[in-house]
DSSP file (Angstrom, degrees, kcal/mol; ACC not computed):
  #  RESIDUE AA STRUCTURE BP1 BP2  ACC     N-H-->O    O-->H-N    N-H-->O    O-->H-N    TCO  KAPPA ALPHA  PHI   PSI    X-CA   Y-CA   Z-CA
    1    1 A X              0   0    0      0, 0.0     2,-0.3     0, 0.0     0, 0.0   0.000 360.0 360.0 360.0 131.4  -35.2   -9.7   36.1
    2    2 A X        -     0   0    0      1,-0.0     2,-0.5     0, 0.0     0, 0.0  -0.743 360.0-110.9-101.9 150.2  -31.7  -11.0   35.6
    3    3 A X        -     0   0    0     -2,-0.3     2,-0.2     1,-0.0     3,-0.1  -0.668  32.4-135.4 -78.6 127.5  -28.8   -8.8   34.5
    4    4 A X        -     0   0    0     -2,-0.5     3,-0.1     1,-0.1    -1,-0.0  -0.594  27.2-102.0 -81.6 146.3  -27.8   -9.7   31.0
    5    5 A X        -     0   0    0     -2,-0.2    -1,-0.1     1,-0.1     3,-0.1  -0.288  47.8 -93.1 -61.9 149.5  -24.0  -10.0   30.4
    6    6 A X        -     0   0    0      1,-0.1     2,-0.2    -3,-0.1    -1,-0.1  -0.346  43.6-108.9 -61.5 143.6  -22.5   -6.9   28.6
    7    7 A X        -     0   0    0     -3,-0.1     2,-0.2     1,-0.1    -1,-0.1  -0.489  31.1-116.8 -71.3 141.9  -22.3   -7.2   24.8
    8    8 A X        -     0   0    0     -2,-0.2    -1,-0.1     1,-0.1     3,-0.1  -0.518  38.9 -96.4 -73.0 149.4  -18.9   -7.7   23.3
    9    9 A X        -     0   0    0     -2,-0.2     2,-0.2     1,-0.1    -1,-0.1  -0.305  47.4-100.1 -63.1 149.7  -17.8   -4.8   21.1
   10   10 A X        -     0   0    0      1,-0.1     2,-0.4    -3,-0.1    -1,-0.1  -0.492  34.7-119.0 -73.4 143.2  -18.4   -5.5   17.4
   11   11 A X        -     0   0    0     -2,-0.2     2,-0.3    -3,-0.1    -1,-0.1  -0.647  35.4-173.7 -80.2 131.8  -15.4   -6.7   15.5
   12   12 A X        -     0   0    0     -2,-0.4     2,-0.1     3,-0.0     3,-0.1  -0.886  29.1-101.4-122.4 156.7  -14.4   -4.4   12.7
   13   13 A X        -     0   0    0     -2,-0.3     2,-0.0     1,-0.1     0, 0.0  -0.465  51.3 -93.2 -70.2 148.9  -11.9   -4.6   10.0
   14   14 A X        -     0   0    0     -2,-0.1     2,-0.8     1,-0.1    -1,-0.1  -0.335  33.5-130.7 -62.5 143.7   -8.7   -2.7   10.6
   15   15 A X    >   -     0   0    0      1,-0.2     3,-1.3    -3,-0.1     4,-0.5  -0.861  12.7-162.1-100.8 108.4   -8.8    0.7    9.1
   16   16 A X  G >  S+     0   0    0     -2,-0.8     3,-1.3     1,-0.3    -1,-0.2   0.832  87.4  65.6 -57.6 -32.3   -5.5    1.3    7.1
   17   17 A X  G 3  S+     0   0    0      1,-0.3    -1,-0.3    -3,-0.1     4,-0.1   0.832 102.6  47.9 -61.6 -29.2   -6.1    5.1    7.1
   18   18 A X  G <  S+     0   0    0     -3,-1.3     2,-0.3     2,-0.1    -1,-0.3   0.532  97.9  81.8 -90.7  -5.6   -5.6    5.1   10.9
   19   19 A X  S <  S-     0   0    0     -3,-1.3     2,-0.1    -4,-0.5     3,-0.0  -0.764  86.1-108.5 -98.2 144.1   -2.4    3.0   11.0
   20   20 A X        -     0   0    0     -2,-0.3     2,-0.5     1,-0.1    -2,-0.1  -0.421  36.6-113.4 -69.0 148.4    1.0    4.4   10.4
   21   21 A X        -     0   0    0     -4,-0.1    -1,-0.1    -2,-0.1     2,-0.1  -0.723  29.1-137.3 -87.1 124.0    2.6    3.3    7.1
   22   22 A X    >   -     0   0    0     -2,-0.5     3,-0.6     1,-0.1    49,-0.2  -0.363  21.1-113.6 -75.4 162.8    5.6    1.1    7.6
   23   23 A X  T 3  S+     0   0    0      1,-0.3    48,-3.3    48,-0.1     2,-0.4   0.848 115.4  36.1 -62.8 -34.0    8.7    1.6    5.5
   24   24 A X  T 3  S+     0   0    0     46,-0.2    -1,-0.3    47,-0.1    46,-0.2  -0.640  84.8 178.4-122.5  74.3    8.1   -1.8    3.9
   25   25 A X    <   -     0   0    0     -3,-0.6    44,-0.5    -2,-0.4    -4,-0.0  -0.204  34.5 -94.9 -70.3 162.9    4.3   -2.3    3.6
   26   26 A X     >  -     0   0    0     42,-0.1     4,-1.9     1,-0.1     5,-0.2  -0.291  35.5-109.3 -65.7 160.5    2.5   -5.3    2.0
   27   27 A X  H  > S+     0   0    0      1,-0.2     4,-2.8     2,-0.2     5,-0.2   0.873 121.8  56.8 -60.7 -37.6    1.6   -5.1   -1.6
   28   28 A X  H  > S+     0   0    0      1,-0.2     4,-2.1     2,-0.2    -1,-0.2   0.889 105.3  50.4 -63.2 -36.3   -2.0   -4.9   -0.5
   29   29 A X  H  > S+     0   0    0      2,-0.2     4,-2.4     1,-0.2    -1,-0.2   0.888 110.2  50.4 -65.6 -38.4   -1.2   -1.8    1.7
   30   30 A X  H  X S+     0   0    0     -4,-1.9     4,-2.6     2,-0.2     5,-0.3   0.922 109.0  51.6 -64.2 -41.4    0.5   -0.2   -1.4
   31   31 A X  H  X>S+     0   0    0     -4,-2.8     4,-2.9     1,-0.2     5,-0.5   0.930 110.9  48.9 -60.2 -42.4   -2.7   -1.0   -3.5
   32   32 A X  H  X5S+     0   0    0     -4,-2.1     4,-2.2     1,-0.2    -2,-0.2   0.909 111.9  47.7 -63.8 -43.9   -4.7    0.7   -0.7
   33   33 A X  H  <5S+     0   0    0     -4,-2.4    -1,-0.2     1,-0.2    -2,-0.2   0.878 119.7  39.3 -68.1 -38.1   -2.4    3.8   -0.7
   34   34 A X  H  <5S+     0   0    0     -4,-2.6    -2,-0.2    -5,-0.2    -1,-0.2   0.907 132.5  20.7 -80.6 -43.8   -2.5    4.1   -4.6
   35   35 A X  H  <5S-     0   0    0     -4,-2.9    -3,-0.2    -5,-0.3    -2,-0.2   0.653  93.9-124.7-104.8 -20.2   -6.1    3.2   -5.3
   36   36 A X  S  <<S+     0   0    0     -4,-2.2     2,-0.3    -5,-0.5    -4,-0.2   0.424  87.0  53.4  86.5  -1.2   -7.9    3.9   -2.0
   37   37 A X  S    S-     0   0    0     -6,-0.5     2,-0.6     2,-0.1    -2,-0.2  -0.977  73.5-132.5-159.0 154.9   -9.4    0.3   -1.8
   38   38 A X        +     0   0    0     -2,-0.3     2,-0.3    -3,-0.1   -10,-0.0  -0.953  43.0 145.2-116.6 108.3   -8.1   -3.3   -2.1
   39   39 A X     >  -     0   0    0     -2,-0.6     4,-2.4     1,-0.0     5,-0.2  -0.841  64.2-100.2-130.6 172.7  -10.2   -5.4   -4.4
   40   40 A X  H  > S+     0   0    0     -2,-0.3     4,-1.8     1,-0.2     5,-0.1   0.870 124.2  49.7 -62.0 -35.4   -9.4   -8.2   -6.8
   41   41 A X  H  > S+     0   0    0      2,-0.2     4,-2.9     1,-0.2    -1,-0.2   0.922 111.1  45.9 -70.3 -44.5   -9.4   -5.7   -9.6
   42   42 A X  H  > S+     0   0    0      1,-0.2     4,-2.3     2,-0.2    -2,-0.2   0.852 111.4  53.1 -70.4 -30.6   -7.2   -3.2   -8.0
   43   43 A X  H  X S+     0   0    0     -4,-2.4     4,-2.6     2,-0.2    -1,-0.2   0.917 111.3  46.1 -64.5 -42.3   -4.7   -5.9   -6.9
   44   44 A X  H  X S+     0   0    0     -4,-1.8     4,-2.8     2,-0.2     5,-0.3   0.920 111.9  52.0 -66.9 -45.3   -4.5   -7.2  -10.6
   45   45 A X  H  X S+     0   0    0     -4,-2.9     4,-2.8     1,-0.2     5,-0.2   0.930 112.8  45.1 -55.8 -45.6   -4.1   -3.6  -11.9
   46   46 A X  H  X S+     0   0    0     -4,-2.3     4,-3.6     2,-0.2     5,-0.3   0.934 111.7  51.0 -61.6 -48.4   -1.3   -2.9   -9.5
   47   47 A X  H  X S+     0   0    0     -4,-2.6     4,-1.7     1,-0.2    -2,-0.2   0.943 116.0  41.6 -57.6 -48.8    0.4   -6.2  -10.2
   48   48 A X  H  X S+     0   0    0     -4,-2.8     4,-1.5     1,-0.2    -1,-0.2   0.926 117.9  46.6 -64.6 -45.0    0.3   -5.6  -14.0
   49   49 A X  H  X S+     0   0    0     -4,-2.8     4,-4.0    -5,-0.3     5,-0.3   0.918 109.2  54.1 -65.0 -43.0    1.2   -1.9  -13.7
   50   50 A X  H  X S+     0   0    0     -4,-3.6     4,-2.4     1,-0.2    -1,-0.2   0.885 104.1  55.7 -61.7 -37.1    4.1   -2.6  -11.3
   51   51 A X  H  X S+     0   0    0     -4,-1.7     4,-0.6    -5,-0.3    -1,-0.2   0.931 115.0  38.7 -57.2 -44.6    5.7   -5.1  -13.7
   52   52 A X  H >X S+     0   0    0     -4,-1.5     3,-1.1     1,-0.2     4,-0.5   0.941 115.7  51.6 -69.7 -49.1    5.7   -2.4  -16.4
   53   53 A X  H ><>S+     0   0    0     -4,-4.0     5,-2.2     1,-0.3     3,-1.3   0.808  97.9  65.9 -63.3 -29.0    6.6    0.5  -14.1
   54   54 A X  H ><5S+     0   0    0     -4,-2.4     3,-1.5    -5,-0.3    -1,-0.3   0.859  94.8  59.5 -58.5 -35.2    9.6   -1.4  -12.6
   55   55 A X  H <<5S+     0   0    0     -3,-1.1    -1,-0.3    -4,-0.6    -2,-0.2   0.764 107.3  47.5 -63.5 -23.0   11.2   -1.2  -16.1
   56   56 A X  T <<5S-     0   0    0     -3,-1.3    -1,-0.3    -4,-0.5    -2,-0.2   0.282 137.0 -78.1-103.7   9.5   11.0    2.6  -15.8
   57   57 A X  T < 5S+     0   0    0     -3,-1.5    -3,-0.2     1,-0.3    -2,-0.1   0.393  72.9 152.5 118.7  -4.2   12.4    2.8  -12.3
   58   58 A X      < -     0   0    0     -5,-2.2    -1,-0.3     1,-0.1    16,-0.1  -0.383  60.4-100.0 -56.7 130.2    9.6    1.9   -9.8
   59   59 A X        -     0   0    0     14,-0.1     2,-0.1    11,-0.1    -1,-0.1  -0.277  42.0-132.7 -57.3 137.9   11.5    0.4   -6.8
   60   60 A X        -     0   0    0      1,-0.1    10,-0.4    -6,-0.1     2,-0.1  -0.395  29.3 -81.2 -85.7 164.4   11.5   -3.3   -6.9
   61   61 A X        -     0   0    0      8,-0.1     2,-0.6    -2,-0.1     8,-0.2  -0.429  41.8-132.7 -63.7 139.1   10.7   -5.7   -4.1
   62   62 A X  B > > -A   68   0A   0      6,-2.5     5,-1.7     3,-0.2     3,-1.7  -0.868   7.6-156.7 -99.7 112.7   13.6   -6.3   -1.7
   63   63 A X  G > 5S+     0   0    0     -2,-0.6     3,-0.6     1,-0.3    -1,-0.1   0.774  94.2  59.1 -59.5 -26.3   14.1  -10.0   -0.9
   64   64 A X  G 3 5S+     0   0    0      1,-0.3    -1,-0.3     2,-0.1    -3,-0.0   0.593 103.5  53.1 -78.3 -10.2   15.9   -9.0    2.3
   65   65 A X  G X 5S-     0   0    0     -3,-1.7     3,-1.1     3,-0.2    -1,-0.3  -0.377 133.4 -80.3-120.7  54.0   12.7   -7.3    3.5
   66   66 A X  T < 5S-     0   0    0     -3,-0.6    -3,-0.2     1,-0.3    -2,-0.1   0.746  82.8 -67.0  61.9  27.6   10.2  -10.0    3.1
   67   67 A X  T 3 <S+     0   0    0     -5,-1.7     2,-0.3     1,-0.2    -1,-0.3   0.880 100.8 136.6  63.6  39.0    9.9   -9.2   -0.7
   68   68 A X  B <   -A   62   0A   0     -3,-1.1    -6,-2.5    -6,-0.9     2,-0.3  -0.801  54.7-112.2-116.4 161.4    8.4   -5.8    0.0
   69   69 A X        -     0   0    0    -44,-0.5     2,-0.9    -2,-0.3   -44,-0.3  -0.637  29.6-111.9 -92.6 145.7    9.0   -2.4   -1.6
   70   70 A X    >>  -     0   0    0    -10,-0.4     4,-1.9    -2,-0.3     3,-0.8  -0.693  30.7-152.5 -76.5 103.4   10.5    0.5    0.3
   71   71 A X  H 3> S+     0   0    0    -48,-3.3     4,-3.1    -2,-0.9     5,-0.3   0.826  86.5  56.8 -58.4 -41.4    7.5    2.8    0.5
   72   72 A X  H 3> S+     0   0    0    -49,-0.2     4,-2.0     1,-0.2    -1,-0.2   0.886 111.5  45.6 -54.1 -37.8    9.3    6.2    0.7
   73   73 A X  H <> S+     0   0    0     -3,-0.8     4,-2.6     2,-0.2    -1,-0.2   0.895 112.5  50.1 -69.3 -40.7   11.0    5.4   -2.5
   74   74 A X  H  X S+     0   0    0     -4,-1.9     4,-2.6     2,-0.2    -2,-0.2   0.928 112.4  47.2 -62.9 -44.6    7.9    4.2   -4.1
   75   75 A X  H  X S+     0   0    0     -4,-3.1     4,-2.5     2,-0.2    -1,-0.2   0.899 112.3  49.3 -62.0 -41.8    6.0    7.3   -3.1
   76   76 A X  H  X S+     0   0    0     -4,-2.0     4,-2.3    -5,-0.3    -1,-0.2   0.917 112.6  48.6 -65.1 -42.7    8.8    9.6   -4.3
   77   77 A X  H  X S+     0   0    0     -4,-2.6     4,-2.5     1,-0.2    -2,-0.2   0.909 111.7  48.7 -65.5 -42.0    8.9    7.7   -7.6
   78   78 A X  H  X S+     0   0    0     -4,-2.6     4,-1.6     2,-0.2     6,-0.2   0.882 109.5  52.2 -61.9 -42.0    5.1    8.0   -8.1
   79   79 A X  H  <>S+     0   0    0     -4,-2.5     5,-3.2     2,-0.2     6,-0.6   0.942 113.2  44.6 -61.7 -46.3    5.2   11.7   -7.3
   80   80 A X  H ><5S+     0   0    0     -4,-2.3     3,-1.6     4,-0.2    -2,-0.2   0.902 110.2  55.0 -65.0 -42.2    7.8   12.2   -9.9
   81   81 A X  H 3<5S+     0   0    0     -4,-2.5    -1,-0.2     1,-0.3    -2,-0.2   0.813 110.8  45.6 -58.0 -31.9    6.0   10.0  -12.4
   82   82 A X  T 3<5S-     0   0    0     -4,-1.6    -1,-0.3    -3,-0.3    -2,-0.2   0.219 121.9-105.2-100.6  12.7    2.9   12.1  -12.0
   83   83 A X  T < 5S+     0   0    0     -3,-1.6    -3,-0.2     2,-0.1    -2,-0.1   0.673  87.6 119.7  81.2  16.4    4.8   15.4  -12.3
   84   84 A X      < +     0   0    0     -5,-3.2     2,-0.4    -6,-0.2    -4,-0.2   0.604  63.9  62.3 -89.7 -11.0    4.6   16.3   -8.6
   85   85 A X        -     0   0    0     -6,-0.6    -2,-0.1     1,-0.1     4,-0.1  -0.953  68.0-150.0-122.1 135.2    8.3   16.4   -8.0
   86   86 A X  S    S+     0   0    0     -2,-0.4     2,-0.5     2,-0.1    -1,-0.1   0.723  79.7  80.3 -70.7 -21.8   10.7   18.8   -9.8
   87   87 A X  S    S-     0   0    0      1,-0.0     2,-0.2     3,-0.0    -2,-0.1  -0.743  82.2-128.2 -90.1 126.1   13.6   16.3   -9.6
   88   88 A X        -     0   0    0     -2,-0.5     2,-0.2     1,-0.1    -2,-0.1  -0.485  27.7-111.6 -70.4 139.9   13.6   13.5  -12.3
   89   89 A X              0   0    0     -2,-0.2    -1,-0.1     1,-0.2   -12,-0.0  -0.514 360.0 360.0 -70.7 132.6   14.0   10.1  -10.9
   90   90 A X              0   0    0     -2,-0.2    -1,-0.2   -33,-0.1   -33,-0.0   0.345 360.0 360.0-118.5 360.0   17.4    8.7  -11.9
């Protein structure tokens, strides 16, 4: 009887819940944080909603930061938009 080589661990997709959120996450990561999943549908919903919400103050993408949004400002804006912050966004 020969010894079989050890099996390699299964590859799994990265789990965004377990990773720290960078200041400038990708749009896919923002979609995950907002909707809890990244699908073609949630990406389209975010893309369309972000275009409209930017007119009302949602932080825009910063070209100096790889065209990404500053997450702490996005979260603060979403909290205020949903009535979770006592301070109005100006």
